[in-house]
N, C-alpha and C positions, 0 to 999 in steps of 0.2 A: 663450490661456483653451482652457480643453477645451468642447466641445459635449456639454452632456447630452442625447442623443437622446432622442426620443419614436417613436408607432410612424408609420412613412410619411417622416418628418423626414431631409434629407440635410443633408451638410457636405463642402465642397473638402476632400481632399486636397493637405498643403503639400507630400508630397512622395513618393516609390514604394515605397519602402524601411519595412516596418512590419512590423510584431509585430499580431496579433492576440491578445486575452487572455482566457480563457471561465475565470470563477470558478462555482462548482455547487456545489450542496447536497447529491447524490448523484454519485458515479460516473457520468459521462456517456461517446457518443464522440460526437467530432466529426472536422470534416472540412471538406472542401471541394472544390464545381461547378465548373469552366468553362464558362459559356454564349458563341454565336455572338451576332450583332447582332440576332438574336429572341428573346435569351437562352436560346434550346434546349442541351441539354447532347449533344452528339452519339454519343456514345459511352461505356464505362465507361473509356476511357485518357484523360476528360475530368476523371475524381474519384478527389480525394486520399480514401485511408479507411486506416483503420491495418493493411487486408491490402493496400494500396501506398500507400507516405505520401509520397511525392516526384513532384512533377511538373514540366517550367521554370516556376521562377518563385515555388515554392510544394511546402510541405513540413509537415505535421500528424502529433499526436501518433500511436504505434502503438499507444495501447493506453484504453479508457476509465480516467478518472481525474476525481477533484474540479475540478483545476485544470489547463489548457492553456495552451501559446505556440504560435499559429501563424506561421511566416515567408513573408512576402509579398515578391515586389519584382517587382513591374505591370510593372516595365521590360522585365524577362525570361519575361515572358508573350508566347505565341505571339502576331501581329500578329491571324487574327483570333480570338478571345476581346478580348469588349466586356464580359465581364461574370464578378467571382466571388463563389458564394456561397457561404458561412458557413453550415454544419449541426450540431447538436445533433440528439444520438436516444440514447433510455437502453435500455442493454444488455440485450440479451431472456433469455432463460432462467438468470441466475444469483442471483435468490432477491430481486433489487434490486426497487425503485420502478417499477411499469408505466406510471405517466402522470405529467405533472411539476404535476402540482395538488397530489402530496403530496410535492412537495421544494421547497426553499427557490428563489426567483426567479432565473435563471442570469442572472448579470452580465459584458456582452463589453467591450471595450476596445479600440479601435485607438490603437495606440502608435506611436511612433519606434524609431530602433534605440537609442538616446539612455533610450528610459524614458518620453518627456515622453507624456503623453494627450492625443490629436486628439478623438477625442469617442466617448461610453461610452454604452453602454443596456441597461438591464434590464430583463426579459424575462418582466413582470408580465401578470396576467390567463390563465394557463394552467391548463389542468383536464383535460380525457382528454386531450388531447395526447401521443402519444408520440418525437416527431422536429417537428422547428421549424426551419427558414428564420430565421434569430436576421440577419443582417445580408449585404449585397451591398456588393460596391464594380466600381462600373462606369464607364465609358468613357465620356461626352459630349461634345461638339468639342473631340477634343485633351486634354482634363485627363477626372482621375478623382476620382471624388466616392463615397461610403460613406452608402449611406439604411439606416434601421434596418427591418426586414422584420416579425420577431416572427409570424411565420405557419404554423402549427400542423398535426400531420395526425395524427389519430387513429388511422389505417388503419398508423400508424408509418413508416418506412425507406422503403418501398416504394412506398409512397401520395407521398411527397414525392419521392422519383426518376422517379416515372413524372410529373407534375404539370411535371417541365422538363425531359418530352419526351425522358425514355433508352429504349431499345427496351430488354428484360429488365431490368427495375424490378428484379423481385422475386427473382431471381437472386441478381443484384447484391446487393440487401439482403442476401437469406439470407449471404452470402459475405463479406461485412463484419462481420455478427455470429459467424460463425464463426472470423473472425481476430478477433476482440474474446474473445471464450470462453478462446481459448489462452492469449493474452497476460494474464487474470484469471486465471491459474492461478499467474503468476509476480509475483503483484503484491502487497503489501504491504496489507492492508486500510486503509482510509484508516480515522482515531480517530474517535470518536464526539464528535458535535455537544459546542460547548465553552459553561463555564458561562453564566447568564445575566447575569454581572458581562461579560464581554465576553472579549475577548482575553486572548493569555498575557499576565501583568502582567512588565514591563522595570525595574530598578533605575534610577537616573536615571544619564540618560549624556550627551554633550553631542549636539548634531544631525549627522546623516550630514556625511561629506565630501562634494561633487560628488566624481562620477566618468563614465566613460562606461558602465558598468552600468546595463541597466535595470534599473525598483523594480518590486517585485511586486505584485501585483495587488492592487483590493482586497476582502475577501473578505465576499458578504453575509450578511446575519442566520442565523445557524445556526435551523433547521428544531425542534427541541426541547432544549432543554436537556438536560445531562450531570447521569444519577442522581447526586444524593449516596453517601456513603460513611457507613455507620448509625455512628451516634458514640456511646460508650460512656454510657449514661443515658438517652438520647434512645428514641422509641418509634416502629416503624416501621408503616408502613403495611399493611392487611391486605393479602393474596392470592389471586387467583381459585384454586382449585382445590384446599384446603385444605394441606396444608404438600408440597407434592411443588410446585417453582416451579424449573424450570429457566432464566427468561427472562432475558434479557440487556438489560443487570446487573441484578441482583431488589436492590437495597437503593435507597430512597427513606423520607427523614422532612424534617420543615418546619427543621429548625436552619439556621438560619441559618452560613454558611460562620464558618470562622476564619480571621482575616486573616493575609496571611500572613508572613513575614518578614521586618525589612527593612534591609538592609546599614548600616555608620554611613555619615554624608556622604564624601563623595570630595571632598580637598582639592583647592585650588584646581590646573590642569592636570595632577589624574590621573583617569581613568577611574574610576568605580565598581569593589566588590570583586562578583564574585556572588554569590550567597545559595544554597544549596542550600531548594527547596520555595518558589520567588520565584513561582513560578503562582498561578491560581483554585485553591480545591478546598475541599469539604469537610474532607476530612483530612490529613497531610502526608501518607499515600499518594500521595491523589488530587491532591497539588500536585506532587511528585514525577514521579509520572505525566504529567501535563500539559505539566511543566519539558522532558520529556524528548522529548515529540512534539514540544513547541515545539526544544527543539535538531535535533533532526527535519529540520522545514521548515524553520528559517534555514537550515542547511546546504544544506539542496538551491535552495533560491532563491538562496544566494550563489552556489553552481557554478553556479544555471545562465545569473544575472549574468556572472557572471566570463566562461563562454564562448557567449554571445549580445555581448559586447562584444570579444573577441579572432577571432570569426567578424569583429563588422563591420570591423576595424582590417585583415583581412588580404584582405576585399570592396573597405573603400575602395581600399586599396592597388594591385586587381591593376585596378579600374577607373579611376587615374587612370595608372597605367602606358600600360592602353589607349590613354588620352586623348592621353599622349605621343607614343605609338608611331605612334598613325596622322596625324601631320603630320608628313610627309617629313621638314620638316627635321632632325627633331630623330631620325634614324637614322642618320644616321654625322656627324662630331664628338663635343663633349665635351658637347651639351647633352643629347644622349638617356641619356650616363651621369648627370649631376647629377642630371635629373631620374626616374632609379631610384634614388637616392642620396638623395634627398631624399619619394619616395612613402615607402620603407622608414625611412626615419626618423622619418615620422608615425605608420606601422605600428607602430613597438618603441614610442615615447612613450605612444601611445591605449594598447597593451599593459600598457604598466611601469605603467599610473595603472591598469586592472583589477586588474591586481598585487597595485597598492601595497591598494586598496581591501578586496579578498580575505583577503592574508594579514591586515590588520586586526579583518577577521570573524571569520577562522581563528582568531587568536589567543584572541579573549575566546570562541568558541565551549570551545575548549582551556583554556582557567582555568574556563569555568560547567564541562565535564566534569571538570576535577581537584577540581573543591568538590562537584559532586555525585554524585560514585563513592562514596566512602564511605561518601556519607549516609543508601546506598539503602537496602532492608527487606530481608530473602532472597529474595522471591518476585522482587526485580527485579537483584538481583545478581550478578554474572558467582561462579562458584565457588573466585574466588581470594578473594574479600572474606573479611576475617575474622568479617564478620557469622554466616557457615555456623556459627562454633567455637561461637557460645553461642545457636543456633537453637532454637527451642523452638515444638512443632506448635501452631500457632494455632486458637483459637477461632471465628474468622472466617474467609471464602472473602477472601483478598487481592483486588485490585481487578486486578492483571495479572499477567503471566506474564515470562520471559526469556525467549527462545532463539536465543538469539549477537547476536552484536556486526555491524554495517552499518559501513563507510566508505566513502570515494568518495576518485579517484586525487588529488585536489587536497592532497589529507594523510590517507596512509592510518596516521599512527596516532591520528587526531581518530577515535574510536569512538561511535557514537551504541546505547544496549541497546536492540536489538528486541523491544519489547513488544506482547505479546497479551492482549488484553481476557480473562479468567473470568467465567462460564463458555465454556468454548470454542464459537466460532457455527462452527465447520468441520476439519475435522481435519488432520492434518500427514505427506506424506509424506517420509521421509528415501531420498534418490533412493544406489540403489547403481550406478544404471551407468558404464560406465567411459567412454563415448559424451558425458555431460552436457558437461564439459567439461575443460579441460585441466589440471589437475592431476588428477582425476580419472582419466585417461588414461597417466598416472603409474604408475599402483598398478595387481598385478594385482589379478586380481578376487576372492580371497581373500581380501585384506586391506585393501578397499575396503567388503565387503560386512560385515567382521567389523569396519569401524570408524563404519559406520550404524547397528549395529545398537547398537557402542556409545555412539551419539548417542540411538539413543534410550531406550536404558536410563536416561541419565543427564536427557532428558525426564520419562520416567516418576518417577523419585526426586525431583524435581525437583514434581511433581505431587503425590505423594505428600504430601510434605514441608509442603507450604502450606497443603491443605485437612487441617479438623477431622476430628478421630480417628472412624473411622467412617463418613466423608462418602464419600471413593472408594476405590474396590475396579480393581487392575488385573488382566488378566485376558490369560494369552499365548498365540498361538500358534503354533509351530513345529514346521511338517511335517514334518522329516525328521531332527530334533534337531537342527542344525548349530547353535544358536546355545548351545549350554551354556554354554559360556564367557563372551559378554558378559552372559550374564543369570546369571552366580554370586551377584551382588552380591543382587540381586534375591529370591532363592531363598533365599540363606544367613538373610537378614534374615527370609523369615518373610510379607512383606508382601503377596504375589502373593497373589490368589482362590482358587488352588489351580493347583499343577503343569502347566509349560506341556504342551500341549497336542499331540498329535504325534500320525500317520497319521488316517486318512481318517476312522474311527471318533471321534477327539480334536477334530478338524479340525468336523466336523459337529454333534458334543455340545454346546464352548464359542457355534456358530453358532446353533442352533437355543432355548440357553437366552438367550440377547444380543436374539436374533430379538422370543420370546416376549417378553421383558421389556418391549420398544420398544410388541410389540404392546398391553400389557394397561395399560401407562401410560398412554401415547392417549389410549383407549378411558377410562380414569379421569379423567383431563384435562380430557375434553374434553363428560366425564356431568359432570364438578363432582360425581365419585365418590371420591375417594383413598380416603375410608375403608372402601371395599370392596374392594381391595387383597388377595390372596392374605396372610396373614401373614409366609408364609416371604420373601417379597418385597423383597429389598433396591431401597428403591426411591433411594439412594446415589447419585452418578454413577460411570460406569463407564468405562475407559478399555480400549482392547482392541488390543495391541502383536500385530501380523503383520509373521513374518520371513522372509524370500525367499519372497510373495509374487510370481506365480501355483502356483507348486510346491507339490503336494498337494490343490488347488482341484480339483472336478471343476466343471460347468456349475449345479446347484445350487446348489453355494458360495460360486459367484461372485455369484450371483442376490443370495440371504441378506448375502453384502459390500455390495453397491452401493446394498441397503435400506436397512444400516445407517449408511452413509457418508447418504445422501440425507434419513431419516426418525430418525436416531441423535440427533443434538446439539439438536433441541428437546425429546428427553423427557431431556437428560443420557448418553448413550452416545455416545462418544467413538472414533475411529480413529487407530490410530500404526503408520502400516505403513512396512515397513522392503521395496524394491522396485525394480526395473530395469524399465520402460517398456517394452523393449525384449523384456524376454524374455515382456510378457502380451500382443504381437503376436499371436499365435497366432488371440488371441479377436477380433480384426480391431474395428473399431470401437466395438464395445459396451460396452467399459469408458472408451470418450473420455470420458463424463459425472464417472466416476467420478477422474480425473488432474485433472479440472476443477474438480472440486468442494476436493480437497485443497489446502492449503498445501506446497509442495515446500522444501524447503530439504536440503542436504549436508553428506555427513561432514566435507568437505576444505572448503576458500576457493572460493568460484565467483561471478561475478559475474552473479548471475541473476536476481532481485530489483530492482522498481520501485517507487516512490517515489508517491502517489496524485497528489502536483502537477505534479511536470512530469515526472513519467516516468524520468529518472536509471536508469539501469545499476549495483545496490550493489553494491558484496563484501559476501558474506554471509561469516563466519566462525563457523564451530559451536561448542560450549560444551565446553570440555574442566576437568578436573582438572587441580592444579595438577603438577608431575612426584613420583612420591614420597608426593603427600598421599592420605591416608587421611580425607577429610573425604565422600565418597560414603558408606561404610562407617558413617562418623559418625551421619549425617545419620537413614540407612535404622536404627540403630539407635534414634535417636529418636524414631520414625516406631511400630516394633513397642512399645516402652516407653510410649508415650503412647496406644496401643491398651488395652496391659495396665490401664491406669491407669482407661483411660474404660467396660473391660470389654466390649470389640470383640472 
């Protein structure tokens, strides 16, 4: 039976190989410290954190995430260690919550490797704290116990580490937050909180088969509901600041959600058939969006359970072999061979059972993907989807946009669309560097730069195609004029706000124009005086595409670009940069905040993105148009026609 602990309560641990699972309402940093018999952390080498995630008997996540799995082997800890303290902290300087009082209460569970819960603890009552000691595992009279702690620290990670006796706590806390900031540049943003109706709706199916794979941790209640999408014929709530509103998301109304479609009842002995849009939501687009995120999470957790089960099987085999070979009687003759064969057979059996469970889950997800993909609206669909051939420029902004596909090595053919919410919350960086991945290293620099710019053009075209006419403008900075080929579809269709800017004067003119727009709209929104804006100011959303940064940028231009990256998204100005980070090394660390603020994607397949639940490295596949297809030209022609019809 699971022990539901309250602050200060303890519980005996029946085993020494454990997982500690963390669920939080927003991304948190998870780590652990080792303490001696007095609870003192003797040095930085006694702390597992994102910058140094592994210690003997202990492994933690390498990034901030809404869910974590920490692996603990108490028998593998040094003899001098008598306490393991699990700590949680909010990331600093990334625009997220700054205190636990504004997020859902974190939930921590101690489980066995088979997923069986031993003890759980919900950290309620937190307010101004930005770091907390969640629980501790401690040795008492030769046995290990777990205690719910819940001690918060308003001064953050540095105060918490100092409280455990660590010298140089402030410096180490800063280095941990720096490691977290670096990892956030590669992570997919977690989905927004789910609807009040609860978790994702799944059609009827039988109970899961038992297996060695750990179960997914329970989720805490969402802090706030997803803002619903306005349906035709419903009234939208008024928004502050007049007609200018770049909030995310920006649609809300009081109509009840439409019930999701249901599948016909399954025949006895058969699995229920998947249905497109079987998640909760206020419109079909929102239901599909939530369904895709549910598939993303299901695949992440299914793969994590399989990998954990395989690791457990390997570890168990190693332990059995060690015990067998430690007996001198088994070192000669057939006894040792028999013990090895038996240990390997158990390993193979556990691995096979885990693979059966994984294959079952993957088959269900593949069947769901086959149903969902053809039903996607254009904003969510790949360029090879026939929906683009009948696409009409919408009169309402869709909920999200597809940036490509993600897959895991367990089944490379099962692709999950990578969706980001609209309006964009952060800019995008298309990495044109050859050192970024093995696939990029195989291409010459010119070819890779061209592919990167072609990828940026596809993203810009998709944004133009899903925004209502006149509500989205695209500016291009091409300092050396080297991207004329990839930019030709946008230029020929006449959908750019002006010719691509080249040379120092052109770069300065575009940056000055957009900087002025950000300044004016910021002042108008803060003062609630949108009507006072100059009549010639375009208050629609803007995208700035920058090719081959930082070539052609002086110090002033770099400062303006950083300003647009920091302040632009809140008032509808977004960056889409094509750059090689190595080329910007001459600026030193001054550009590091810029890179961290952007979502890095690649023009070739690369396993650099991480999910917000278990931190898997996902392979990102960039969007491409089918060979010989003219879908891009057709879509841009539709954008031009819609603008003419609207008089824009």
